[in-house]
C-alpha positions as CSV (number, residue, x, y, z in Angstrom):
1,M,0.0,0.0,0.0
2,G,1.6,3.3,-1.1
3,K,5.2,3.7,-0.1
4,S,7.2,0.4,0.0
5,K,8.9,0.9,3.3
6,R,6.9,-0.5,6.3
7,R,6.5,1.7,9.3
8,A,5.9,0.9,13.0
9,L,4.9,3.4,15.6
10,I,6.2,2.6,19.1
11,S,5.1,4.8,22.1
12,V,5.1,2.9,25.4
13,Y,5.1,3.8,29.1
14,D,6.0,0.2,30.1
15,K,9.3,-0.3,28.3
16,E,9.7,-4.0,29.1
17,G,11.1,-5.7,26.0
18,V,10.7,-2.6,23.8
19,V,14.4,-2.3,22.8
20,E,14.5,-5.9,21.6
21,F,11.1,-5.5,19.8
22,G,12.3,-2.2,18.1
23,R,15.6,-3.8,17.1
24,A,13.9,-6.8,15.6
25,L,11.5,-4.6,13.6
26,A,14.4,-2.5,12.3
27,E,16.3,-5.6,11.2
28,L,13.1,-6.7,9.4
29,G,13.2,-3.4,7.4
30,F,10.7,-1.3,9.4
31,E,11.1,2.4,9.9
32,I,10.5,3.1,13.6
33,V,8.6,6.2,14.6
34,S,8.6,6.9,18.3
35,T,8.0,9.6,21.0
36,G,9.8,11.0,24.0
37,G,11.2,8.5,26.4
38,T,10.6,5.5,24.1
39,A,12.5,7.2,21.3
40,S,15.4,7.9,23.8
41,A,15.5,4.3,25.0
42,L,15.6,3.0,21.4
43,H,18.2,5.5,20.3
44,Q,20.4,4.8,23.2
45,A,20.3,1.1,22.3
46,G,21.4,1.9,18.8
47,V,18.1,1.5,17.0
48,D,17.4,4.1,14.3
49,V,14.4,6.1,15.3
50,T,12.3,8.8,13.6
51,D,10.8,11.2,16.1
52,V,7.1,11.7,15.8
53,S,7.6,15.4,15.5
54,A,9.5,14.9,12.2
55,V,6.4,13.0,10.9
56,T,3.8,15.6,12.1
57,G,5.9,18.7,11.5
58,Y,5.0,19.9,15.0
59,P,6.8,19.6,18.3
60,E,5.2,18.3,21.4
61,V,3.0,21.0,22.9
62,L,1.1,21.8,26.1
63,D,3.6,19.9,28.3
64,G,3.3,16.8,26.2
65,R,-0.5,16.7,26.2
66,V,-0.4,16.8,22.4
67,K,2.2,15.0,20.4
68,T,0.5,12.2,18.3
69,L,-2.9,13.7,17.8
70,H,-2.3,14.6,14.1
71,P,-3.6,13.5,10.7
72,R,-0.1,12.3,9.6
73,V,-0.3,9.8,12.5
74,H,-3.9,8.8,12.5
75,A,-4.4,8.8,8.7
76,G,-1.3,6.5,8.5
77,I,-3.0,4.2,11.0
78,L,-6.6,4.3,9.7
79,A,-6.0,4.1,6.0
80,R,-7.5,1.0,4.4
81,P,-5.8,-0.8,1.5
82,T,-8.1,0.7,-1.1
83,Q,-7.2,2.7,-4.2
84,E,-9.1,5.7,-2.9
85,H,-7.2,5.7,0.5
86,T,-3.9,5.0,-1.2
87,E,-4.3,8.0,-3.4
88,A,-5.4,10.2,-0.5
89,L,-2.2,9.2,1.4
90,E,0.0,9.9,-1.6
91,K,-1.6,13.3,-2.0
92,L,-1.1,14.2,1.7
93,D,2.4,12.6,1.7
94,V,1.5,10.3,4.5
95,T,3.2,7.0,5.1
96,P,1.0,4.1,6.2
97,I,1.7,2.7,9.6
98,D,1.6,-1.1,9.8
99,I,2.3,-1.8,13.4
100,V,1.3,0.2,16.5
101,A,2.9,-0.7,19.8
102,V,1.4,1.5,22.5
103,N,0.7,1.1,26.2
104,L,-0.7,3.8,28.4
105,Y,0.2,6.3,31.1
106,P,0.0,4.5,34.5
107,F,-3.4,5.8,35.6
108,Q,-4.2,2.9,37.9
109,R,-0.8,2.9,39.5
110,T,-1.0,6.7,40.1
111,V,-4.4,6.2,41.8
112,E,-3.0,3.4,44.0
113,S,-0.1,5.6,45.1
114,G,-2.5,8.0,46.8
115,A,-1.5,10.9,44.5
116,G,-3.7,14.0,44.5
117,R,-6.3,14.7,41.9
118,A,-4.1,16.9,39.7
119,E,-1.4,14.2,39.3
120,V,-4.0,11.6,38.7
121,V,-5.7,13.7,36.0
122,E,-2.3,14.2,34.2
123,N,-2.0,10.5,34.0
124,I,-5.1,10.2,31.9
125,D,-3.7,9.2,28.5
126,I,-5.4,10.7,25.5
127,G,-3.1,10.2,22.5
128,G,-2.3,6.6,23.5
129,P,-5.9,5.3,23.6
130,S,-6.6,7.2,20.4
131,M,-3.9,5.4,18.5
132,V,-4.7,2.0,20.0
133,R,-8.4,2.3,19.1
134,A,-7.6,3.5,15.6
135,A,-5.2,0.6,15.0
136,A,-7.6,-1.9,16.5
137,K,-10.4,-0.6,14.3
138,N,-8.2,-1.1,11.2
139,F,-7.0,-4.6,12.3
140,E,-7.5,-5.8,8.7
141,R,-4.3,-4.1,7.9
142,V,-2.6,-3.0,11.2
143,A,-1.3,-5.0,14.0
144,V,-1.7,-3.3,17.4
145,I,0.2,-4.5,20.5
146,V,-0.6,-3.2,24.0
147,D,1.0,-6.0,26.0
148,P,4.8,-6.6,25.8
149,A,4.1,-10.3,26.2
150,D,2.9,-10.2,22.6
151,Y,6.1,-8.9,21.1
152,P,7.7,-12.3,20.5
153,A,4.7,-13.8,18.7
154,V,4.5,-10.8,16.3
155,I,8.2,-10.9,15.5
156,A,8.0,-14.7,15.0
157,E,5.2,-14.3,12.4
158,L,7.0,-11.5,10.6
159,K,10.2,-13.6,10.4
160,E,8.3,-16.7,9.2
161,H,5.7,-15.2,6.9
162,G,6.7,-11.6,6.3
163,A,3.5,-10.3,7.8
164,V,1.3,-10.7,10.9
165,S,-1.6,-13.0,10.1
166,Q,-5.2,-11.7,10.1
167,Q,-6.1,-14.1,12.8
168,T,-3.4,-12.7,15.1
169,R,-4.3,-9.1,14.2
170,A,-7.9,-9.8,15.1
171,R,-6.8,-11.4,18.4
172,L,-4.6,-8.4,19.2
173,A,-7.4,-6.0,18.3
174,A,-9.7,-7.7,20.8
175,R,-7.1,-7.4,23.5
176,A,-6.5,-3.7,22.6
177,F,-10.2,-2.8,22.9
178,G,-10.3,-4.7,26.2
179,H,-7.3,-2.7,27.3
180,T,-8.8,0.7,26.5
181,A,-12.2,-0.3,27.9
182,A,-10.6,-1.2,31.2
183,Y,-8.6,2.0,31.2
184,D,-11.6,4.2,30.6
185,A,-13.6,2.2,33.2
186,A,-10.9,2.9,35.8
187,I,-11.1,6.6,35.0
188,A,-14.9,6.5,35.3
189,R,-14.7,4.6,38.6
190,Y,-12.2,7.2,40.0
191,F,-14.5,10.1,39.3
192,A,-17.5,8.2,40.5
193,D,-15.8,7.4,43.8
194,H,-15.2,11.1,44.3
195,V,-18.9,11.7,44.0
196,A,-19.5,8.7,46.4
197,K,-17.3,10.4,49.0
198,D,-20.0,13.0,49.4
199,E,-22.5,10.2,49.8
200,R,-20.6,8.7,52.7
201,A,-20.1,12.1,54.3
202,R,-23.9,12.8,54.1
203,P,-25.8,9.7,55.3
204,D,-29.0,11.7,55.2
205,R,-28.6,12.0,51.4
206,Q,-27.4,8.5,50.7
207,D,-30.2,7.4,48.5
208,E,-30.4,10.6,46.6
209,L,-26.6,10.7,45.9
210,G,-26.4,7.0,45.2
211,R,-29.1,7.3,42.5
212,A,-27.2,10.3,41.0
213,C,-24.1,8.1,40.5
214,L,-26.2,5.5,38.6
215,G,-26.3,7.0,35.1
216,R,-27.3,5.7,31.7
217,D,-24.0,3.8,31.5
218,F,-22.2,1.9,34.2
219,T,-18.6,0.9,33.5
220,L,-16.8,-2.1,35.1
221,G,-13.0,-2.3,34.9
222,G,-10.9,-4.9,36.6
223,V,-7.2,-5.6,37.2
224,M,-6.4,-9.3,37.5
225,V,-5.2,-10.4,41.0
226,Q,-4.9,-14.0,40.1
227,T,-6.3,-16.8,38.0
228,L,-8.1,-19.5,40.0
229,R,-7.9,-23.2,39.6
230,Y,-11.7,-23.2,38.9
231,G,-14.9,-21.5,39.9
232,E,-17.6,-22.8,42.2
233,N,-17.2,-26.2,40.6
234,P,-14.2,-27.8,38.9
235,H,-15.7,-27.5,35.4
236,Q,-16.0,-23.7,35.6
237,A,-13.1,-21.3,34.7
238,A,-12.6,-18.4,37.0
239,A,-10.3,-15.5,38.0
240,F,-10.1,-12.9,40.7
241,Y,-10.0,-9.2,39.7
242,R,-9.8,-6.0,41.8
243,A,-11.8,-2.9,40.9
244,A,-9.9,-0.6,38.5
245,G,-9.8,3.1,39.2
246,A,-9.6,2.8,43.0
247,R,-6.9,2.1,45.6
248,P,-7.1,-1.6,46.5
249,W,-9.3,-2.3,49.5
250,G,-11.2,-5.3,50.9
251,L,-9.8,-8.7,49.9
252,A,-8.1,-7.2,46.9
253,A,-5.7,-5.5,49.4
254,A,-5.1,-8.7,51.5
255,R,-1.7,-10.3,51.8
256,Q,-1.6,-14.0,51.9
257,L,0.9,-15.2,54.6
258,G,0.6,-19.0,54.0
259,G,-1.4,-21.9,52.9
260,K,-2.8,-23.1,49.6
261,E,-4.0,-20.9,46.8
262,L,-7.4,-19.3,47.5
263,S,-10.3,-20.8,45.7
264,F,-13.3,-19.1,44.1
265,N,-15.5,-20.2,47.1
266,N,-12.8,-19.2,49.6
267,I,-12.8,-15.7,48.2
268,G,-16.6,-15.3,48.2
269,D,-17.0,-16.6,51.7
270,T,-14.1,-14.6,53.1
271,D,-15.5,-11.4,51.6
272,G,-18.8,-12.1,53.4
273,A,-17.0,-12.7,56.6
274,V,-15.0,-9.5,56.3
275,R,-18.1,-7.4,55.4
276,A,-19.8,-8.8,58.5
277,V,-17.0,-8.2,60.9
278,A,-16.6,-4.7,59.6
279,E,-19.9,-3.9,61.3
280,F,-18.4,-4.1,64.8
281,D,-16.3,-1.6,66.6
282,E,-15.7,-3.8,69.6
283,T,-13.5,-6.9,69.3
284,A,-15.4,-9.3,67.0
285,V,-15.1,-12.6,65.1
286,V,-17.3,-13.9,62.3
287,I,-17.2,-17.5,61.1
288,V,-18.8,-18.0,57.7
289,K,-19.7,-21.3,56.0
290,H,-21.3,-21.5,52.6
291,A,-21.9,-17.8,52.3
292,N,-23.7,-17.5,55.7
293,P,-22.4,-16.5,59.1
294,C,-22.7,-19.6,61.3
295,G,-21.3,-17.8,64.3
296,I,-20.6,-14.2,65.3
297,G,-19.1,-13.3,68.7
298,V,-17.8,-10.3,70.5
299,G,-15.7,-10.2,73.6
300,A,-13.2,-8.4,75.8
301,S,-10.3,-10.3,74.0
302,V,-9.8,-11.9,70.7
303,A,-10.0,-15.3,72.3
304,D,-13.3,-14.5,74.1
305,A,-14.8,-13.3,70.8
306,Y,-13.6,-16.4,69.0
307,H,-15.1,-18.6,71.7
308,A,-18.4,-16.9,71.4
309,A,-18.5,-17.2,67.6
310,L,-17.4,-20.9,67.6
311,D,-19.9,-21.9,70.4
312,S,-22.7,-20.6,68.2
313,D,-22.4,-23.6,65.8
314,P,-19.2,-25.6,66.2
315,V,-20.4,-28.3,63.7
316,S,-20.9,-25.8,60.9
317,A,-17.7,-24.0,61.7
318,F,-15.7,-27.0,60.6
319,G,-14.2,-26.0,57.2
320,G,-15.3,-22.4,57.6
321,I,-13.8,-19.0,57.2
322,A,-12.9,-16.9,60.3
323,A,-12.6,-13.1,60.1
324,F,-11.3,-10.9,62.9
325,N,-11.3,-7.1,63.3
326,R,-8.3,-7.4,65.7
327,P,-4.9,-9.0,65.3
328,V,-4.7,-12.7,66.1
329,D,-2.7,-13.6,69.2
330,L,-1.0,-16.9,70.2
331,E,-3.9,-17.9,72.5
332,T,-6.5,-17.6,69.8
333,A,-4.2,-19.3,67.3
334,R,-4.0,-22.3,69.6
335,L,-7.8,-22.5,69.8
336,M,-8.2,-22.3,66.1
337,S,-5.5,-25.0,65.5
338,E,-7.9,-27.5,67.2
339,I,-10.4,-27.4,64.3
340,F,-10.2,-27.4,60.5
341,L,-10.6,-23.9,59.0
342,E,-10.1,-23.0,55.4
343,V,-9.2,-19.3,55.8
344,I,-8.3,-16.9,58.7
345,V,-8.3,-13.2,57.8
346,A,-7.3,-10.6,60.3
347,P,-5.6,-7.2,60.5
348,G,-2.5,-8.9,61.7
349,F,-1.0,-12.0,63.4
350,A,1.5,-12.3,66.2
351,P,4.7,-13.9,64.9
352,E,4.3,-16.9,67.2
353,A,0.7,-17.3,66.0
354,I,1.9,-17.4,62.4
355,E,4.5,-20.0,63.3
356,L,1.8,-22.2,65.0
357,L,-0.8,-21.8,62.3
358,H,1.8,-22.6,59.5
359,G,1.8,-26.1,61.0
360,K,-1.6,-26.6,59.4
361,R,-0.4,-26.9,55.8
362,N,-3.6,-26.1,53.9
363,L,-4.8,-23.2,56.1
364,R,-4.7,-19.9,54.3
365,L,-3.7,-16.9,56.4
366,L,-4.7,-13.5,55.0
367,E,-3.5,-10.2,56.5
368,L,-5.9,-7.4,55.8
369,A,-5.1,-4.0,57.4
370,A,-7.9,-2.5,59.4
371,E,-7.9,0.5,57.0
372,Y,-9.0,-1.8,54.1
373,I,-11.9,-3.3,56.0
374,R,-14.3,-0.7,54.9
375,P,-18.0,-1.1,55.7
376,G,-20.3,0.0,53.0
377,A,-17.6,1.0,50.4
378,G,-17.9,0.5,46.7
379,W,-20.8,-0.9,44.7
380,D,-22.5,-4.2,45.0
381,V,-22.5,-5.8,41.5
382,R,-24.3,-9.1,40.7
383,S,-24.5,-10.9,37.4
384,V,-27.7,-12.0,35.7
385,A,-28.1,-13.7,32.4
386,G,-27.4,-11.0,29.8
387,G,-26.4,-8.3,32.2
388,F,-25.8,-7.3,35.8
389,L,-27.4,-5.5,38.7
390,V,-25.8,-2.6,40.6
391,Q,-26.7,-1.3,44.0
392,Q,-25.3,0.4,47.0
393,P,-23.9,-2.0,49.6
394,D,-26.2,-2.8,52.5
395,M,-24.7,-2.5,56.0
396,A,-26.7,-2.4,59.2
397,G,-24.3,0.0,60.9
398,E,-24.7,1.3,64.4
399,L,-28.3,1.1,65.6
400,D,-29.9,4.5,65.7
401,R,-32.0,4.2,68.8
402,S,-33.8,7.5,68.1
403,G,-35.2,5.9,65.0
404,L,-36.6,2.9,66.7
405,S,-40.3,2.4,67.5
406,V,-41.1,0.4,70.6
407,V,-44.4,-1.2,69.6
408,T,-45.1,-3.5,72.5
409,R,-46.3,-2.7,76.0
410,R,-42.9,-3.6,77.4
411,A,-39.7,-1.9,76.1
412,P,-36.4,-3.7,76.0
413,D,-34.1,-3.1,78.9
414,E,-30.5,-2.0,78.4
415,R,-29.1,-5.5,78.3
416,E,-31.7,-6.6,75.8
417,M,-31.1,-3.4,73.7
418,A,-27.4,-4.0,73.5
419,Q,-28.0,-7.6,72.3
420,L,-30.6,-6.5,69.8
421,A,-28.1,-4.0,68.3
422,N,-25.6,-6.9,67.8
423,A,-28.3,-9.2,66.4
424,W,-29.4,-6.5,64.0
425,K,-25.8,-6.2,62.6
426,A,-25.6,-10.0,62.3
427,V,-28.9,-10.6,60.5
428,A,-28.0,-8.1,57.8
429,H,-25.3,-10.5,56.6
430,V,-27.4,-13.7,56.6
431,K,-29.2,-14.9,53.4
432,S,-32.9,-14.2,53.4
433,N,-35.2,-15.2,54.8
434,A,-33.0,-14.7,57.9
435,I,-33.5,-15.0,61.6
436,V,-30.8,-14.6,64.2
437,L,-30.9,-15.4,67.9
438,W,-28.3,-13.6,70.0
439,R,-27.6,-14.3,73.6
440,G,-24.8,-12.7,75.7
441,K,-21.7,-12.2,73.6
442,G,-22.7,-14.1,70.4
443,T,-25.2,-15.7,68.1
444,V,-26.8,-18.9,69.4
445,G,-29.0,-19.7,66.4
446,V,-29.0,-18.7,62.8
447,G,-31.8,-19.5,60.3
448,A,-30.7,-18.7,56.8
449,G,-32.0,-18.8,53.3
450,Q,-35.5,-20.2,53.9
451,M,-38.5,-19.8,51.6
452,N,-40.6,-18.7,54.6
453,R,-39.8,-16.7,57.7
454,V,-41.3,-19.1,60.3
455,G,-39.1,-21.9,58.8
456,A,-36.0,-19.8,59.4
457,A,-37.1,-19.1,63.0
458,K,-37.6,-22.8,63.7
459,I,-34.2,-23.6,62.4
460,A,-32.6,-20.9,64.5
461,A,-34.5,-22.0,67.6
462,E,-33.7,-25.7,67.0
463,Q,-30.0,-24.9,66.6
464,A,-29.9,-22.8,69.8
465,G,-31.7,-25.4,71.8
466,P,-31.7,-24.5,75.5
467,R,-29.6,-21.5,74.8
468,A,-32.6,-19.8,73.1
469,A,-34.1,-19.1,76.5
470,G,-33.2,-15.5,77.4
471,S,-32.0,-14.7,73.9
472,V,-33.1,-11.9,71.6
473,M,-34.3,-12.3,68.0
474,A,-33.5,-10.3,64.9
475,S,-35.4,-10.6,61.6
476,D,-34.2,-9.1,58.3
477,A,-37.8,-8.3,57.2
478,F,-41.2,-8.0,58.7
479,F,-43.4,-10.8,60.0
480,P,-46.4,-11.4,57.6
481,F,-48.0,-13.5,60.3
482,P,-47.7,-13.9,64.1
483,D,-46.4,-17.4,63.8
484,T,-42.7,-16.3,64.0
485,V,-43.5,-14.6,67.3
486,E,-45.1,-17.8,68.6
487,V,-41.9,-19.7,67.7
488,A,-39.8,-17.1,69.5
489,A,-42.0,-17.3,72.6
490,A,-41.9,-21.1,72.7
491,A,-38.1,-20.9,72.5
492,G,-37.8,-18.4,75.3
493,V,-36.9,-15.3,73.4
494,T,-37.4,-12.1,75.4
495,A,-37.1,-9.3,72.8
496,I,-37.4,-9.0,69.0
497,I,-36.1,-6.4,66.5
498,Q,-37.5,-6.3,63.0
499,P,-38.3,-3.7,60.3
500,G,-42.1,-3.7,60.7
501,G,-44.4,-2.6,57.9
502,S,-46.6,-5.6,57.4
503,L,-50.3,-5.2,57.0
504,R,-50.6,-7.7,59.9
505,D,-48.1,-5.9,62.2
506,K,-50.9,-5.6,64.8
507,D,-51.2,-9.4,65.0
508,S,-47.5,-9.9,65.7
509,I,-47.6,-7.1,68.3
510,Q,-50.5,-8.6,70.1
511,A,-48.7,-12.0,70.1
512,A,-45.6,-10.4,71.6
513,D,-47.6,-8.6,74.2
514,A,-49.4,-11.9,75.1
515,H,-46.0,-13.5,75.9
516,G,-44.4,-10.5,77.5
517,I,-41.9,-10.1,74.6
518,A,-40.5,-6.6,73.9
519,M,-40.5,-5.7,70.2
520,V,-39.0,-2.8,68.3
521,F,-39.4,-1.7,64.7
522,T,-36.4,-0.2,62.8
523,G,-38.3,0.8,59.6
524,R,-35.5,-0.6,57.5
525,R,-35.1,-4.1,56.1
526,H,-32.0,-6.1,55.2
527,F,-32.8,-8.6,52.4
528,R,-29.8,-10.4,51.2
529,H,-30.2,-12.8,48.2
């Protein structure tokens, strides 16, 4: 097409392998056009380079914001191998560009460094994505490379066949569009998060501001943390990504200290445990099994809190995930070494605790700094066939007593109210329909994921057994009938917390009064599906 000499444009931030790639192209007869630091690196390595300013006829301007945004660059990339386009290039004296090797300013890395907004904005690449998208669009003629790992394959095809195959060009184009899409998604996420900061600062406007962030388009971008052996089941492929455009937090910021590679199910269950333990300011432990808390405990010490969580349901805790909001000490490590756990996640571990727990070869230890255990941060995204749902995360938070309605003749006493507050935090993290019984320092019964509420109550009461006497009950949604109150009364529950709002609230209130049970309404439900 047009001029006989082939041309490659190379402009990369990540210079891994670029000298070898440029040298190989030059040896294959390509003219190398480059910019700034890339041109310097190639020139210093003895590779002949034409600076892009010699092609455009303009120097870099506006502190480097404009250097490749020029018809002599983009016409060279976008021209198709037609007579009309060939004649147009000859008339404009533009040389076609056959290979575009570009990777972008480190926007994500700049965000993760904690840099201020001005520095972050300057690392939004404009010319790079423009060239990548142009080259990918014209993949029928142009090979675009955004990942240095693809350099060897491109050179190998050029050496063997004299050209990059259409199949390879199409594959590279798909990767290029994915690269720019993820890059733009990271930028969109960064700016959306700045809006969300106002939302967290103004709880009274949470719903209003949250809806304002949900525009016509919602972008998702991810940076791979690791590939996984498989998904929920061995026949499903899977990988773990962290959100692009934000500093790592939650499990994406965790550091694994030992044990086997995390599985898909490990990650999902550990996330649930971390979200639940983030609810508590006092020392707390959450044990999760198959996506539901089977035990939550609080205490004066880490060991006390662990005891309370384990005692809730020691059978289900076998093979579970334990999450802490305080560092794990040696005493607690000894207790945990007595049973089989899949994962322990905590803000830290005493050195002697690590040494002891490393004796359990398959146990994964995750260190997650307290600052990365953020209740209510980010967006909750769930896939459906053909799309996905997006919502604000649901956290119970500290119980606002001023917003409670005591609807029974008897009000909860202070002891009951303290336990109701903890039960309310717990039930928000149990799959619906959800019922939690809490007594003293921890859960004693959990009814999760039932198709009817009274069934969940019966499961919780059966699990608690004699410990249900003197406990309090939390329900994630209202009682449609008084039957759940009757189950609570038979088990010995003394107080209930629930959202209220049923057409039959009066029936449940009357049943509670008949049994001397105190009941409060929160006006807010916590469905979790």
